N, C-alpha and C positions, 0 to 999 in steps of 0.2 A: 361594512356593513353592524351597525352597533342592535344586539341583539339582547330583547327582554326575558324574566322565566317564562318558560314555556311558547317561547318563538320560536321558528325553524329556519332553516333555506336549506336547498341544494348543495353539494360540494360535489368535484370533481372525481372520478372513479382512480384515483390514483396516491403516490403518499401524501399523506399530510401530517403538519405538525403543530402540536394544540401547546400553548407556551403558557406556564405558570408566571407570572412574577409581582410581588410584592415588596413593600417597604419596610415591614416592621422586620425587630428583631427574629419572631418566631418561624422557623421554617417549616416549609409546606412540603408535604411526601407526596408523589401523585401516588393513582394508582389507575389502574385499567382491568375487568371485568368485561371477557367473549361471553355473550350470554345466548342461549338457544330462544326457540319462539316458547318454551316454558317458563321465561324468566329465570332460569338458572344457569350457571354454569356446568359445563360436562365432569367434569373434576377440576383438582386445583391447580394443573397445570394453565387452565383460563384464567386463573389471576395473575395479573401483572405487580409485583409489587418491589420494593426495594431488594429483598432477598431473591426476588426470582424475575430480575430487570427487561426478559427477554422472552417471547411466547414461541413454544418450539417450532410453530411454522414461520417465525419470522413475521409474522405480519403487524406485530406491535412491540414497540422496546421502547423504556424510561430512559433519560439522561439528565442526568443531574450536571446546571450548566455553571454558571458564575455564583456568585453570591447572591440570594432574592430570584432564584429563578430556576424553573424546572422545565422536562420536555417530553412528552410524550410524540411517538412517531408511529402514525397509523397507516400501514400500504394497503388500505382500500381493497385493489385489487388480486390482495393474495391470501385476502380472510376466506378464510373454507366456506362452503357455502351454505353446513348446517347454524353458522353464526348468525344469528338476526339484528343482535345488537352491541355495539363495545360502549362499554359504560367507562366514561372518568369520573372518577373521582378522587378526594382531598382528603389527608390527615394534618393532626399537628400532636408533637409529644409534647408539649408545654401550653400551658395555656388554653384559649379558645378560639375559633374562628372571630370572635366578636372581637378577641384583642388583635386579631391579625389585620394590619390596616392594609390601603390600597392594593387586595387581592384584585388583580385583571387576569384574564382568560380569553388570548386570541388562536384564531384558525386560521389558517393559511398552506398553499400549497408548498411543498418540501422544495427547496431550490427557489423558490420567489420571495422577494424579500416584501410583496405586497400582504398586507393582512386583509384574509376576505370577511372576516366577523371578528366578533372581540364584545366582550361585557364584563362589566363590573362586579364582583360580590362582596357585598354588603351584607353581613351575617349579626342580627340582632341578638339574636340568641346563644348561650354557651354552649356550642354544640363543636365534638374535637374531631368529627368528619362530617363530610358533605360531598353529597352528587352535584359534580358542575355542572354535565352535560353530556350527553350520547351520540355516537352514530346508529345511524338506523336504515334498513334498508326497505324503500317504497317502489314499489312499479318496476321493476328492474335497478332501478337506483339508488345512491346514497343520501343523506340527507344530514344534518346537526343540529340536535335539539339543546336550546341553553335550558337546564333543569335547575340548578340551586338551590338543593333541599336538602336539608341539614339531619345529622340523625345525632338523636340524645343517647342513644348508646354506644355512639363512637366507632371506630374503624371495626373495632372486634363484631357489635351488631348489624352492621353495614353489610359488611363479608358473609356474615353467616345467613343474612335474608338473602344473598345471590347463592348460596347452595357453598361456601366455603368450611369445608372442616376446619376448624379451630382448635385446636387444643387448650389443655386447661393451662393456667399459665404454672410455670416451674415454681416450684419452693423455693425461694435463697438457699444455697448454699451454707450448711455451716462454717465458721471462719476456721480455717485451718490452725493447728498445732504450730506452734514456732518451731521448725527444726533446721538445723544445721545445714550449709552448704546450700544457700537460694542460688546457687549456679543452676540448681535444677530447674529453676522457674524460668527461665529464660525466655525471648520471646519468641515467633515463628520466625523471626529474621535473625537469631541468634544461633551460631555455629554448636553443635553439640561437644565440642572442644573446650567451652568455656566450663571447665569444671575444675573441683579445688586441688587436683593435680596440678592442671593446667595453671592455676594463678598462683599457687604457691611458686612454681618456679619463674614465676611472669617476670621478677626481679631482674633475675640473669638472663641474656640476651640470649637467644637459643637461634641460628640460622635458621632452622625449620618449620619455625612458628609463622604460619599463612595470615596476613592483616585481620582483623577480628574483634569483638567484645568477650572480654576476658572478665573473669568473677575477678575483682579489686581486693586484693591480697588484704591492702589497709583499710578497708572501709566496709564492712557487712554489709549486706543487702543492695551493692553498687557493684557494676560493671564500667571497667578501665577500657580506653583502646590502644590495642598494641596494633604497630605499624615500622617494624624495623626497632622496634625497643618500646616500651611505655609511654603514651602520651599522657599529658594532663587534661583529657576529655573525658568524661563522667560520665553516665546515665544511671537512676535508679531499676532496679528489679521490680518488676511489678506481677504477683503472681498471676495466672490465669485463672478465668471462671471467677473472680470476685466482686464480679459489677463493674469495675474497671477496664481502660482500655491499657492493652500490655505495654504497649508502646509509650504512651505519655502519661498514664494512671488515674486520666479524668473517669467522669463517670460516665458508661454507656448505659442504652434502654437493653435490657436483659430480655429474653426470647420472645417475640409475638408473633406468635402464628409460627416458622418457621426461623429457627438463627438469632443472631444477636446482632441489632442497628451497629454497623461502623460509625467509629469515633468521627464527630464530621469537622471536629478539631484535626486529627490527624489527615483525613479526607483533605481537607483543604491546605495544610501544610505539605502533604508527597503530593499534589497538584501542582504546589509552587515548586516543588525540589525535578520534578519530571519534566517541567517547563523549562527549564537547564540544561536540565540532564540529557534529554531527544537534541535540543542543539548543539551538544558537547559529543551526541553520540553522531549526528551528522555531519559534525566536523572532522570525527577522526576516520569514520569512514571513506571520507574525500581526500584523506591525506594518505594514512599509515593502511588503511583497511582491516577487518575483523582480528586484528593480530598484534600482538606487539607489546610495548609498555602501554602505552596508551590506552591499548585495547580494555588490558588489564584493571587499567585505572577506574577506567570505568564504572565498572561491575565494585570495586573497591566501594565508590564512593556509596554506589547503593548501600552496601551493608552497616557504612557509617552511620550514613542517617535512616538505619534500620527500617528502610525501603522492599520488599519483599522482591526477590527476585524475578517472580512469576510478571511484578508491575514493569519493571523492565522488559524482560521478554515482548510483550505485549506490545508496549510502545516500539519497539525496535521491528514490529513487522513492517509496516510501511517503510522503514526507511532502507529496513533489508533490500527490500523490492527495488526501491530507488537506487541502491548499490548497487543489483546484478545488473541496470537497466544500465548504469553507468560504466559498468564494467564491458558490458557489451558493445556497446558506443564507443567507447575509446578503441576497441579490440577493432573493429571496423573503419577507424580512421583513416585509415591507408590502404584499406580496402584487399588487406593480408589478413587470414588467420594464422597462425604458426599452431602449430602442437603443441607450444609451452602455453599460449594463450588458453587455448581448447582448457587447457589442465589447468588451470589457473581458476578460469572458470566454473570449474568442476569443486576446486576446493572451494573454492564461496560459497557456492550452494552447501556443498556439505557443512563446513564449519559456522554458516547462519542458519542450517536446519535443527545444530544441535543447541541452540540458544535463542531459538523464537520460533514460533506454529508457521508454517508456511504452506499448511498442508491448503487453506483458502487459494492460490496463489499457484498450485501445482501444472493447472493449465498453460498459465503465462510463462511461467516457469521452462515447461514444457515446449514454448514456443520459442524462447530466448535459446535453448538447448540448441532444436533444430534450425535455427537462422544462424548459432555458431558451425553446426558441424557442415551444413548448405556453407559456409563462407571456408570453411576448412577443405571440402571438394574443390572448389572453385580455383582457391589459392593451388592448390596440386594440380589441377588441369592445367594452370596459368604457368606453372615454372615445367610443363613438359609432360606430363601424367597424362596422354591425352588416349580419349578413347577412339574404338576404331567402331564403325559402322557401315552398312551394306548399303552401297548404292545404285541399285542394278540398272536405273533408269539411265545412267550417266556413262559414257565409252570411256576407260581410263585406259593409261599405259601401262604394260608389262609390271613394272616396278613400283605404280601407282597404287595410294587407298587411301580411304577417307576419312575425316575424324569427325566431319557435320552435314546434314544434308535436314534442312528446316524450311520451312514454309516463312517467305521476308516480304515486304512490299520495300521496294526498292523509290526513295524519295529524291527526286531532283529537283532541284530549286532555279524556275528560271523566271524569265522579268514578269512575267505575266500571272506567277504562283508557282505552287510546287506541282510537279507531275510526280505520282506515283503509277509504278509498273510491277503488280503480281506476279511470284516466281518462287521461285526457289534459292537458296544461298548453299555452297557445299565448298567446303574447305577438303583439300586434301592435301598430302604432306609435299605435294610440287607448284600448289596454284589455288588461288580460290575464285570460283565460278559463281556467274550468276543466272540463270536461266531463265528467262519470262517467257512473257507469252509474244510470240512474233520476235521476240527481242533476246540479246546475251549478250556475254561479257568475259572474259579471262582474265585474272592478272597471276604473273609469276611472284612469288611471296616479297623478291628481291625488289619489285616496285611498290611494296608497300612499306609505308613511314612506320604507321602506329593503330592500335585498334584500341577503341574505349568505348564504355558503354554510360552512355550520360543523359537524365531523365528518361527513362524506359527506350533508349534508341539505342544502334549499336553505330559506329561513326569508323570507319574505315578511310583512313588519310592515307592517297598512295602521291608516287611523282606523275602521275596521269589523269586526267580527269575519268578516263573510263573504267568502270570496275570501283570507283571509289566513291565516296558518298555515305548520303545514312540509310538505314535497313530499319524497320519497321517488325519485330519479331516476337514470338507468344514468350520467350525467356529470353530477354536481351543481357542480363547477368551471365549466364549461361551459354549463350551464342558467344558473346565477346572473349569470355575466359577461355575458349575453345580457338576462337581464331587468334587470340594475343597467344595463347603456348605452342598453335602451329607455329606462328610468325616467329618466334622465340627459338625454338626447336631447326626452321630453316635457316633463321642468321644467327645461330650458336650464341642467341642472346637468354639462356637459360639462367635465372639468380642463382647464385650460389647462397646455400642456405643461412639464415640469416641476416641477408643484405635487403638493403631496401630500395625501392623504386622511388622517383621524382615527385610521387604523388604521399610520400608520405609526409604527415604532419607530426612534429616534434610535439614530443610530451606536453611542455610547459604550455605551449601554444593551445595545447587540445585542454588541459583544464583553464584555463585561462578562457576560454570561450563556454565552455562548459557552466561554468560559474557566474559570469557574464550573463548566459541566456538562463540560469535558474534551473538548468536542466530539464528543458520542457520546449516544443516548440515555439519557434519565436512568430508561426502564422498563426496557429490554433490553440498551443498552450496544452498540446497531447504527453503526455508523458512515455508512450510505449513507443517501440521500433523507432529510435531515432537514429539520425543521419547527424555527420558532418556536409555542411552544402557548401561550395566556394558561391559567394553572392555573384561576383565576374567568373563565369564558368573558365577552369584549367584552358581547354579547347581555345576563349578567346585570349590566352594572355592574363587570367586572373592570376594574383598572388596565394600564396598556402602564405595568410599573415591573421591575425587577429582580426582586423577590421575587414579583412576580407570573406571571414567565415561565418559563420552561423548553424543554429542547431535547428532539423527539422525532423519532422515526422516524414513516412516515406510517401504516407497519402499528398501530402502538400510538397515534397520532393518531387512529386511527380508530375503535380500539378501547375509547378514551375518549370519544367521543360517541358510542359504543351502550350506556356507563354511566350517561350523563347523564339 
């Protein structure tokens, strides 16, 4: 729907995306003001702009996309009740909106490719700030109004009109007197070790020196890269606070309201560098993990390109979570969790927590940890560390004790369909019992061939049809683990430490399948609680091969079992 100034339209109370695109060289900075019924903001936190790109409530955030594009995300459901309007504005640093051609504003529901509202901004006056549009409440719902109103006093005057406290523009600092030792003027990405002492000794190879930029002993005011010796890579040192970017020396706009506008050229340069860095980091995590020479090289490359380590830490967060998912999925590939694998998981969490912020993923990490601990417990039970339970309703022999007593539904497949018999499944040190309504069975462990948990069911294979079959229970993994452990103890089949059973998937097969499926569920694309699944189940003769394995999430795996 195309809007004209003054027109409005209803929008859903969900997360909305306002996208600004333009074709001119002059960049447009978007802003958002969260305004109350008084027409003013409550405090400066309600002014969302480039130096404060996210509202404390999380309802509004700014994102600079590719060249000639910017986005404002508004989660209308999260807007605080006292906010009546969200005003979307724009400003230019150079020229005016009369020089900015092709400026278009589109409004759509986040996640949807369909643009619901749009309008063109054709400004004939030489204004540097403009109110583009606004979201506002009406009868308990939200609407969007196209405004397109320019402000001759610029962004400063526009912000003051809505109650923003604007500090006076700082006076430009006096030019500093030349001083020896320009190593003191290094940027925030350079190490404090870049001193005159370090530079004077840089000519001789020193094994203790770490890679980094050091003051060039041959060229005052420049730095030289050291990595196992001086290289020919040099960078000029730009003093801080002189109206230029400390990284590239290009002019930057000084404090406008709060802080300094980042260097746009360096922002684009760093964005391109980080695209390659993320791909490299993902590859390193998938091969050697967060340690070793390849891992160290990642961080050295950031120093070389003078990219702040915090930028790398922020980019690493989603990769770190994906890596932990991969560690857990690989650990469960053979249905066994050893103490070594549990310790490796904890070391990975500690290592990644030290280099990136995983606070927002703590709940998910705790879920992964609980899954690993449960897997370790199940492994111990399968190995013969069996529980003891009381079963007063069953007559036991003098030297008999029970490991399990659980409600179960025995499924017997007949010609006219499956027959379900409710009852209890009881495992002791001598036999497996099923006690049902009006029926029951007993099987000594000697007649049981195997016990497996497959697609939410417990499958007991025996040399006789009576007592074997499929059982539906509340916790099939636990029941199958106890029965398998009891079977191994009875037949003295307990695995030796470190020994694998026939379900083991070789490491190279796991890696190939995981990479082929992109580390996500083949059915729904989920990236959490992933499992290796045999396309043709092992119980039906399926092989443990790349072609017969796929990645499924737990939910899709269970749904597959229901279809078989």
